[in-house]
Backbone as CSV, one residue per row, in Angstrom:
resi,resn,N_x,N_y,N_z,CA_x,CA_y,CA_z,C_x,C_y,C_z
1,UNK,-29.886,9.991,-4.762,-28.491,9.726,-4.392,-28.442,8.725,-3.244
2,UNK,-27.588,7.727,-3.377,-27.502,6.676,-2.371,-26.816,7.191,-1.113
3,UNK,-27.288,6.700,0.031,-26.658,7.044,1.299,-25.338,6.296,1.433
4,UNK,-24.530,6.715,2.393,-23.249,6.042,2.631,-23.474,4.586,2.999
5,UNK,-24.539,4.321,3.767,-24.848,2.948,4.170,-25.219,2.111,2.956
6,UNK,-26.035,2.679,2.063,-26.418,1.944,0.859,-25.195,1.647,-0.009
7,UNK,-24.309,2.630,-0.141,-23.093,2.442,-0.937,-22.221,1.345,-0.340
8,UNK,-22.121,1.338,0.990,-21.323,0.316,1.675,-21.919,-1.067,1.445
9,UNK,-23.240,-1.165,1.502,-23.900,-2.463,1.308,-23.714,-2.971,-0.118
10,UNK,-23.784,-2.052,-1.082,-23.575,-2.443,-2.487,-22.145,-2.939,-2.680
11,UNK,-21.188,-2.215,-2.101,-19.784,-2.620,-2.216,-19.588,-4.021,-1.633
12,UNK,-20.146,-4.262,-0.465,-20.007,-5.571,0.177,-20.661,-6.672,-0.642
13,UNK,-21.806,-6.384,-1.233,-22.485,-7.413,-2.033,-21.672,-7.771,-3.272
14,UNK,-21.009,-6.772,-3.873,-20.159,-7.039,-5.030,-18.891,-7.798,-4.636
15,UNK,-18.353,-7.481,-3.464,-17.200,-8.217,-2.941,-17.571,-9.684,-2.742
16,UNK,-18.798,-9.939,-2.281,-19.257,-11.321,-2.075,-19.308,-12.081,-3.396
17,UNK,-19.720,-11.412,-4.462,-19.755,-12.053,-5.783,-18.334,-12.396,-6.231
18,UNK,-17.415,-11.454,-6.041,-16.012,-11.699,-6.388,-15.457,-12.863,-5.566
19,UNK,-15.767,-12.883,-4.287,-15.276,-13.961,-3.406,-15.769,-15.324,-3.891
20,UNK,-17.018,-15.395,-4.277,-17.581,-16.659,-4.763,-16.837,-17.135,-6.001
21,UNK,-16.552,-16.215,-6.915,-15.856,-16.580,-8.145,-14.408,-17.002,-7.880
22,UNK,-13.767,-16.343,-6.925,-12.378,-16.688,-6.600,-12.277,-17.975,-5.794
23,UNK,-13.370,-18.351,-5.141,-13.367,-19.551,-4.296,-13.725,-20.817,-5.055
24,UNK,-14.252,-20.662,-6.257,-14.698,-21.826,-7.018,-13.510,-22.670,-7.471
25,UNK,-13.756,-23.953,-7.649,-12.695,-24.861,-8.078,-12.161,-24.461,-9.450
26,UNK,-13.067,-24.089,-10.338,-12.666,-23.607,-11.661,-12.759,-22.089,-11.649
27,UNK,-11.657,-21.427,-11.911,-11.608,-19.974,-11.837,-12.692,-19.340,-12.701
28,UNK,-13.483,-18.438,-12.091,-14.610,-17.853,-12.802,-14.468,-16.352,-13.034
29,UNK,-13.327,-15.767,-12.677,-13.220,-14.318,-12.867,-13.061,-13.947,-14.333
30,UNK,-12.677,-14.930,-15.155,-12.596,-14.678,-16.588,-12.679,-15.999,-17.336
31,UNK,-13.448,-16.068,-18.419,-13.598,-17.326,-19.156,-12.364,-17.730,-19.949
32,UNK,-11.424,-16.804,-20.165,-10.231,-17.104,-20.956,-9.108,-17.592,-20.038
33,UNK,-8.659,-18.815,-20.219,-7.675,-19.393,-19.313,-6.341,-18.658,-19.338
34,UNK,-6.047,-18.011,-20.473,-4.766,-17.322,-20.580,-4.874,-15.844,-20.197
35,UNK,-6.020,-15.460,-19.672,-6.246,-14.072,-19.274,-6.958,-14.071,-17.915
36,UNK,-6.265,-14.526,-16.860,-6.912,-14.717,-15.547,-7.003,-13.425,-14.741
37,UNK,-7.521,-12.382,-15.383,-7.568,-11.077,-14.745,-9.008,-10.594,-14.602
38,UNK,-9.206,-9.670,-13.701,-10.509,-9.028,-13.541,-10.298,-7.628,-12.984
39,UNK,-11.307,-6.783,-13.207,-11.321,-5.431,-12.652,-12.478,-5.333,-11.671
40,UNK,-12.201,-4.813,-10.497,-13.263,-4.532,-9.534,-13.347,-3.019,-9.383
41,UNK,-14.415,-2.436,-9.917,-14.578,-0.984,-9.853,-15.194,-0.565,-8.523
42,UNK,-14.736,0.558,-8.007,-15.360,1.139,-6.807,-15.265,2.651,-6.923
43,UNK,-16.146,3.348,-6.233,-16.124,4.802,-6.254,-14.882,5.302,-5.523
44,UNK,-14.179,6.286,-6.081,-12.933,6.772,-5.460,-13.093,7.184,-4.005
45,UNK,-14.266,7.724,-3.655,-14.471,8.154,-2.270,-14.629,6.981,-1.301
46,UNK,-14.702,5.777,-1.834,-14.792,4.588,-0.989,-13.428,3.943,-0.746
47,UNK,-12.355,4.664,-1.006,-11.001,4.094,-0.951,-10.718,3.367,0.352
48,UNK,-10.952,4.001,1.471,-10.595,3.378,2.748,-11.541,2.236,3.106
49,UNK,-12.796,2.376,2.722,-13.744,1.288,2.904,-13.322,0.082,2.074
50,UNK,-12.883,0.350,0.843,-12.448,-0.728,-0.051,-11.245,-1.455,0.516
51,UNK,-10.278,-0.706,1.036,-9.084,-1.346,1.603,-9.459,-2.268,2.754
52,UNK,-10.410,-1.835,3.577,-10.873,-2.677,4.686,-11.523,-3.947,4.163
53,UNK,-12.370,-3.806,3.138,-13.055,-4.973,2.582,-12.067,-5.931,1.916
54,UNK,-11.036,-5.395,1.265,-10.020,-6.241,0.639,-9.267,-7.041,1.703
55,UNK,-8.975,-6.402,2.821,-8.286,-7.099,3.918,-9.138,-8.231,4.463
56,UNK,-10.429,-7.968,4.658,-11.334,-9.006,5.167,-11.511,-10.128,4.143
57,UNK,-11.617,-9.760,2.870,-11.735,-10.754,1.806,-10.503,-11.644,1.759
58,UNK,-9.343,-11.058,1.925,-8.093,-11.826,1.916,-8.092,-12.861,3.036
59,UNK,-8.535,-12.455,4.209,-8.586,-13.365,5.360,-9.522,-14.527,5.073
60,UNK,-10.692,-14.222,4.500,-11.665,-15.282,4.222,-11.139,-16.253,3.164
61,UNK,-10.504,-15.722,2.129,-9.973,-16.596,1.076,-8.831,-17.456,1.593
62,UNK,-8.009,-16.900,2.454,-6.899,-17.679,3.009,-7.416,-18.800,3.904
63,UNK,-8.557,-18.584,4.561,-9.157,-19.644,5.374,-9.674,-20.782,4.502
64,UNK,-9.826,-20.493,3.197,-10.283,-21.506,2.243,-9.117,-22.123,1.467
65,UNK,-7.895,-21.815,1.898,-6.727,-22.440,1.285,-6.037,-21.647,0.205
66,UNK,-6.456,-20.408,-0.041,-5.809,-19.570,-1.037,-4.678,-18.762,-0.402
67,UNK,-3.671,-18.447,-1.199,-2.606,-17.536,-0.763,-2.850,-16.189,-1.441
68,UNK,-3.249,-15.208,-0.660,-3.594,-13.902,-1.216,-2.437,-12.932,-1.024
69,UNK,-2.051,-12.282,-2.117,-0.960,-11.310,-2.073,-1.531,-9.944,-2.452
70,UNK,-1.583,-9.049,-1.494,-2.086,-7.700,-1.742,-0.892,-6.820,-2.108
71,UNK,-0.864,-6.368,-3.341,0.253,-5.559,-3.830,-0.216,-4.126,-4.039
72,UNK,0.465,-3.214,-3.382,0.141,-1.800,-3.518,0.810,-1.233,-4.762
73,UNK,-0.002,-0.670,-5.644,0.567,-0.024,-6.833,1.340,1.237,-6.450
74,UNK,1.043,1.786,-5.283,1.831,2.917,-4.787,3.267,2.480,-4.525
75,UNK,3.439,1.246,-4.026,4.795,0.729,-3.800,5.545,0.599,-5.122
76,UNK,4.846,0.119,-6.168,5.493,-0.011,-7.471,5.801,1.364,-8.061
77,UNK,4.925,2.321,-7.836,5.143,3.700,-8.266,6.471,4.216,-7.724
78,UNK,6.643,4.121,-6.402,7.840,4.675,-5.780,9.085,3.825,-6.055
79,UNK,8.893,2.515,-6.270,10.025,1.667,-6.646,10.580,2.108,-7.999
80,UNK,9.681,2.363,-8.954,10.111,2.827,-10.269,10.807,4.181,-10.177
81,UNK,10.214,5.100,-9.415,10.791,6.438,-9.271,12.186,6.370,-8.653
82,UNK,12.341,5.527,-7.631,13.648,5.411,-6.975,14.701,4.847,-7.918
83,UNK,14.291,3.918,-8.774,15.239,3.333,-9.725,15.698,4.351,-10.768
84,UNK,14.912,5.407,-10.950,15.212,6.393,-11.989,15.646,7.745,-11.424
85,UNK,16.200,7.723,-10.221,16.759,8.963,-9.678,16.057,9.534,-8.474
86,UNK,14.935,8.926,-8.095,14.262,9.348,-6.880,13.311,10.521,-7.059
87,UNK,12.601,10.835,-5.978,11.617,11.908,-6.006,12.245,13.260,-6.309
88,UNK,13.504,13.399,-5.933,14.180,14.677,-6.169,14.230,15.009,-7.662
89,UNK,14.422,13.982,-8.486,14.492,14.195,-9.931,13.149,14.678,-10.477
90,UNK,12.065,14.071,-10.016,10.732,14.472,-10.462,10.412,15.880,-9.980
91,UNK,10.784,16.170,-8.741,10.561,17.509,-8.192,11.298,18.559,-9.018
92,UNK,12.510,18.227,-9.437,13.308,19.146,-10.255,12.635,19.412,-11.598
93,UNK,12.129,18.341,-12.229,11.441,18.491,-13.513,10.210,19.383,-13.353
94,UNK,9.451,19.157,-12.279,8.237,19.947,-12.068,8.563,21.421,-11.852
95,UNK,9.605,21.690,-11.077,9.986,23.080,-10.807,10.468,23.794,-12.064
96,UNK,11.217,23.066,-12.894,11.809,23.697,-14.071,10.874,23.735,-15.280
97,UNK,10.038,22.683,-15.433,9.240,22.565,-16.652,7.736,22.517,-16.427
98,UNK,7.328,22.364,-15.154,5.905,22.362,-14.855,5.336,20.986,-14.558
99,UNK,4.103,20.996,-14.040,3.436,19.761,-13.597,3.241,18.769,-14.736
100,UNK,2.795,19.239,-15.888,2.532,18.324,-17.003,3.794,17.593,-17.451
101,UNK,4.911,18.293,-17.449,6.175,17.655,-17.821,6.584,16.597,-16.800
102,UNK,6.298,16.874,-15.531,6.595,15.884,-14.490,5.755,14.627,-14.691
103,UNK,4.465,14.799,-15.059,3.601,13.652,-15.332,4.110,12.866,-16.541
104,UNK,4.568,13.582,-17.566,5.101,12.909,-18.754,6.373,12.137,-18.431
105,UNK,7.194,12.700,-17.557,8.422,12.007,-17.152,8.086,10.726,-16.402
106,UNK,7.112,10.819,-15.497,6.681,9.629,-14.767,6.141,8.580,-15.723
107,UNK,5.347,9.010,-16.695,4.790,8.069,-17.657,5.885,7.356,-18.429
108,UNK,6.960,8.060,-18.733,8.107,7.441,-19.408,8.726,6.379,-18.519
109,UNK,8.930,6.709,-17.252,9.473,5.728,-16.310,8.610,4.470,-16.281
110,UNK,7.281,4.671,-16.226,6.342,3.578,-15.966,6.008,2.737,-17.192
111,UNK,6.351,3.227,-18.390,5.942,2.515,-19.607,7.082,2.091,-20.526
112,UNK,8.171,2.859,-20.579,9.229,2.591,-21.547,10.184,1.505,-21.052
113,UNK,10.525,0.564,-21.925,11.326,-0.596,-21.544,12.732,-0.229,-21.083
114,UNK,13.238,0.926,-21.489,14.581,1.333,-21.084,14.613,1.953,-19.686
115,UNK,13.449,2.056,-19.065,13.373,2.620,-17.720,12.885,1.543,-16.749
116,UNK,11.876,1.817,-15.942,11.392,0.849,-14.950,9.880,0.686,-15.068
117,UNK,9.415,0.016,-16.124,7.974,-0.114,-16.370,7.242,-0.832,-15.239
118,UNK,6.048,-0.340,-14.952,5.235,-0.945,-13.899,4.963,-2.427,-14.174
119,UNK,4.618,-2.843,-15.408,4.385,-4.270,-15.650,5.602,-5.136,-15.324
120,UNK,6.799,-4.642,-15.610,8.008,-5.408,-15.291,8.171,-5.577,-13.786
121,UNK,7.913,-4.512,-13.040,8.033,-4.579,-11.579,7.002,-5.538,-11.005
122,UNK,5.788,-5.499,-11.554,4.745,-6.406,-11.088,5.094,-7.842,-11.420
123,UNK,5.556,-8.081,-12.643,5.936,-9.438,-13.039,7.016,-9.993,-12.116
124,UNK,7.944,-9.158,-11.728,9.005,-9.589,-10.828,8.457,-10.007,-9.466
125,UNK,7.379,-9.346,-9.028,6.772,-9.676,-7.732,6.030,-11.019,-7.761
126,UNK,5.503,-11.383,-8.924,4.611,-12.541,-8.965,5.181,-13.746,-9.700
127,UNK,6.412,-13.640,-10.215,6.929,-14.686,-11.106,7.091,-16.047,-10.441
128,UNK,7.229,-16.107,-9.117,7.399,-17.393,-8.440,6.088,-17.932,-7.849
129,UNK,4.974,-17.240,-8.105,3.700,-17.658,-7.520,3.095,-18.830,-8.281
130,UNK,2.201,-19.530,-7.598,1.537,-20.719,-8.115,0.128,-20.363,-8.567
131,UNK,-0.188,-20.601,-9.839,-1.487,-20.221,-10.364,-2.642,-20.995,-9.738
132,UNK,-2.343,-22.128,-9.123,-3.395,-22.941,-8.507,-3.762,-22.449,-7.115
133,UNK,-2.816,-21.814,-6.426,-3.029,-21.441,-5.026,-3.004,-19.936,-4.778
134,UNK,-2.257,-19.207,-5.596,-2.033,-17.793,-5.315,-3.028,-16.887,-6.044
135,UNK,-3.374,-15.790,-5.393,-4.228,-14.756,-5.967,-3.578,-13.413,-5.661
136,UNK,-3.584,-12.516,-6.645,-3.001,-11.186,-6.460,-4.099,-10.134,-6.487
137,UNK,-4.101,-9.273,-5.474,-4.978,-8.101,-5.451,-4.119,-6.865,-5.639
138,UNK,-4.455,-6.058,-6.627,-3.752,-4.804,-6.864,-4.586,-3.656,-6.324
139,UNK,-4.037,-2.926,-5.361,-4.764,-1.827,-4.736,-3.993,-0.511,-4.912
140,UNK,-4.617,0.582,-4.514,-4.050,1.932,-4.530,-3.672,2.402,-5.935
141,UNK,-4.553,2.088,-6.886,-4.329,2.538,-8.265,-4.421,4.052,-8.397
142,UNK,-5.085,4.701,-7.452,-5.245,6.140,-7.505,-3.936,6.909,-7.467
143,UNK,-2.854,6.242,-7.081,-1.539,6.890,-7.031,-1.152,7.445,-8.399
144,UNK,-1.695,6.875,-9.480,-1.313,7.300,-10.826,-2.140,8.482,-11.343
145,UNK,-3.055,8.980,-10.542,-3.866,10.120,-10.932,-3.044,11.412,-10.884
146,UNK,-3.245,12.345,-11.821,-4.239,12.236,-12.900,-3.738,11.569,-14.178
147,UNK,-2.438,11.740,-14.509,-2.000,11.286,-15.837,-0.615,10.639,-15.875
148,UNK,-0.127,10.153,-14.751,1.229,9.607,-14.798,1.270,8.207,-15.420
149,UNK,0.123,7.490,-15.399,0.100,6.139,-15.978,-1.342,5.757,-16.228
150,UNK,-1.619,5.175,-17.383,-2.968,4.724,-17.694,-3.166,3.341,-17.076
151,UNK,-3.640,3.351,-15.840,-3.770,2.115,-15.070,-4.685,1.106,-15.755
152,UNK,-5.626,1.596,-16.565,-6.574,0.695,-17.214,-5.918,-0.243,-18.217
153,UNK,-4.714,0.069,-18.663,-4.056,-0.801,-19.636,-3.060,-1.760,-18.981
154,UNK,-2.952,-1.711,-17.662,-1.970,-2.563,-16.984,-2.239,-4.046,-17.231
155,UNK,-3.489,-4.449,-17.149,-3.802,-5.865,-17.346,-3.498,-6.309,-18.769
156,UNK,-3.715,-5.415,-19.726,-3.324,-5.739,-21.109,-1.830,-6.007,-21.194
157,UNK,-1.062,-5.172,-20.488,0.399,-5.310,-20.520,0.854,-6.606,-19.862
158,UNK,0.049,-7.136,-18.940,0.403,-8.371,-18.239,-0.055,-9.629,-18.981
159,UNK,-0.800,-9.442,-20.065,-1.299,-10.588,-20.822,-0.128,-11.410,-21.341
160,UNK,-0.136,-12.709,-21.018,0.916,-13.608,-21.469,2.100,-13.698,-20.519
161,UNK,2.113,-12.863,-19.485,3.240,-12.874,-18.555,3.000,-13.757,-17.338
162,UNK,1.731,-14.062,-17.055,1.435,-14.863,-15.874,0.078,-15.527,-16.017
163,UNK,-0.105,-16.635,-15.311,-1.407,-17.299,-15.224,-1.977,-17.178,-13.821
164,UNK,-1.295,-16.428,-12.966,-1.778,-16.206,-11.602,-2.982,-15.255,-11.655
165,UNK,-4.091,-15.602,-10.995,-5.262,-14.718,-11.000,-4.932,-13.354,-10.386
166,UNK,-5.297,-12.286,-11.102,-5.044,-10.923,-10.645,-6.355,-10.136,-10.684
167,UNK,-6.646,-9.460,-9.581,-7.804,-8.559,-9.532,-7.285,-7.147,-9.320
168,UNK,-7.592,-6.268,-10.261,-7.235,-4.861,-10.154,-8.414,-4.104,-9.556
169,UNK,-8.215,-3.519,-8.390,-9.251,-2.709,-7.761,-9.133,-1.288,-8.315
170,UNK,-10.146,-0.901,-9.081,-10.097,0.272,-9.952,-10.985,1.392,-9.416
171,UNK,-10.386,2.502,-8.957,-11.195,3.625,-8.486,-11.725,4.427,-9.664
172,UNK,-13.031,4.396,-9.865,-13.561,5.090,-11.024,-15.069,5.188,-10.984
173,UNK,-15.595,5.913,-11.946,-17.034,6.097,-12.083,-17.516,5.417,-13.350
174,UNK,-18.790,5.071,-13.357,-19.411,4.490,-14.537,-20.078,5.597,-15.345
175,UNK,-19.769,5.659,-16.611,-20.375,6.620,-17.519,-21.037,5.835,-18.642
176,UNK,-22.316,6.087,-18.874,-23.063,5.301,-19.858,-22.492,5.440,-21.265
177,UNK,-21.822,6.550,-21.530,-21.260,6.775,-22.867,-19.783,6.414,-22.967
178,UNK,-19.040,6.662,-21.888,-17.588,6.500,-21.946,-17.072,5.239,-21.260
179,UNK,-17.936,4.550,-20.532,-17.475,3.368,-19.803,-16.894,3.756,-18.450
180,UNK,-15.741,3.227,-18.113,-15.102,3.532,-16.840,-14.301,4.827,-16.939
181,UNK,-14.487,5.692,-15.962,-13.701,6.930,-15.914,-12.793,6.877,-14.698
182,UNK,-11.504,6.786,-14.922,-10.527,6.668,-13.848,-10.642,7.839,-12.886
183,UNK,-10.833,7.539,-11.605,-10.964,8.525,-10.531,-12.141,9.479,-10.755
184,UNK,-13.022,9.161,-11.713,-14.154,10.023,-11.993,-13.769,11.334,-12.643
185,UNK,-12.560,11.404,-13.207,-12.074,12.652,-13.794,-12.819,12.975,-15.087
186,UNK,-13.191,14.236,-15.277,-13.921,14.632,-16.495,-13.122,14.308,-17.756
187,UNK,-13.837,13.763,-18.741,-13.193,13.504,-20.027,-12.311,12.280,-20.051
188,UNK,-12.211,11.586,-18.922,-11.358,10.401,-18.875,-12.204,9.149,-19.039
189,UNK,-11.673,8.158,-19.768,-12.382,6.881,-19.882,-11.369,5.765,-20.016
190,UNK,-11.861,4.576,-19.791,-10.981,3.426,-19.834,-10.620,3.083,-21.264
191,UNK,-9.337,2.847,-21.484,-8.899,2.351,-22.788,-8.354,0.937,-22.649
192,UNK,-8.636,0.323,-21.512,-8.133,-1.014,-21.241,-8.967,-2.080,-21.928
193,UNK,-8.560,-3.298,-21.721,-9.220,-4.420,-22.359,-10.570,-4.700,-21.720
194,UNK,-11.606,-4.851,-22.553,-12.901,-5.268,-22.048,-13.084,-6.770,-22.237
195,UNK,-11.981,-7.469,-22.509,-12.033,-8.925,-22.526,-11.994,-9.457,-21.104
196,UNK,-11.717,-8.608,-20.135,-11.694,-9.042,-18.742,-13.035,-8.705,-18.105
197,UNK,-13.352,-9.458,-17.069,-14.609,-9.238,-16.361,-14.488,-8.012,-15.470
198,UNK,-15.545,-7.210,-15.439,-15.584,-6.032,-14.597,-16.674,-6.219,-13.548
199,UNK,-16.288,-6.212,-12.289,-17.237,-6.318,-11.185,-17.695,-4.920,-10.781
200,UNK,-18.952,-4.841,-10.329,-19.525,-3.588,-9.819,-19.624,-2.537,-10.926
201,UNK,-20.164,-2.932,-12.053,-20.329,-1.998,-13.178,-21.555,-1.128,-12.961
């Protein structure tokens, strides 16, 4: 088992690889020009370390002329909930019908076009950005645990909506049989697109 120091060093080395790809003149995070997305996997217990590294990475990239926009998926979570009646509504559903029903209600908010889908909220945040200068980092994906939204499919949902480079920082474990497991939860695996590059596999 790796020590905390070893884990930190591995995380930093993978961040350096991502930085190199984002700094290149020709975008290298994905070979498909119409799919400028990537996933950066990290262990869920490294959440606060990851946030620190993302902040430092943003500073370094901005010194190289990039405009980095760090978007919290937790902010989009609560924005969607507020548009659909607020936390009180979800609390009411949980009290009356149970936790699973509350998760299903949230999933409806976050995915169905008649409500406040997360991809729509994200698109609204980035629609005026410049694909040549701007980079988006998506953090705090763990807010959707355990089952309120399948975060692994978010990049698929954004396909065709933007050419701005987006990196999704994905809290999960690597499983040799199942691939990425969101938050390391048993029986969970990624159903997202593997057409995107995954860092720190």
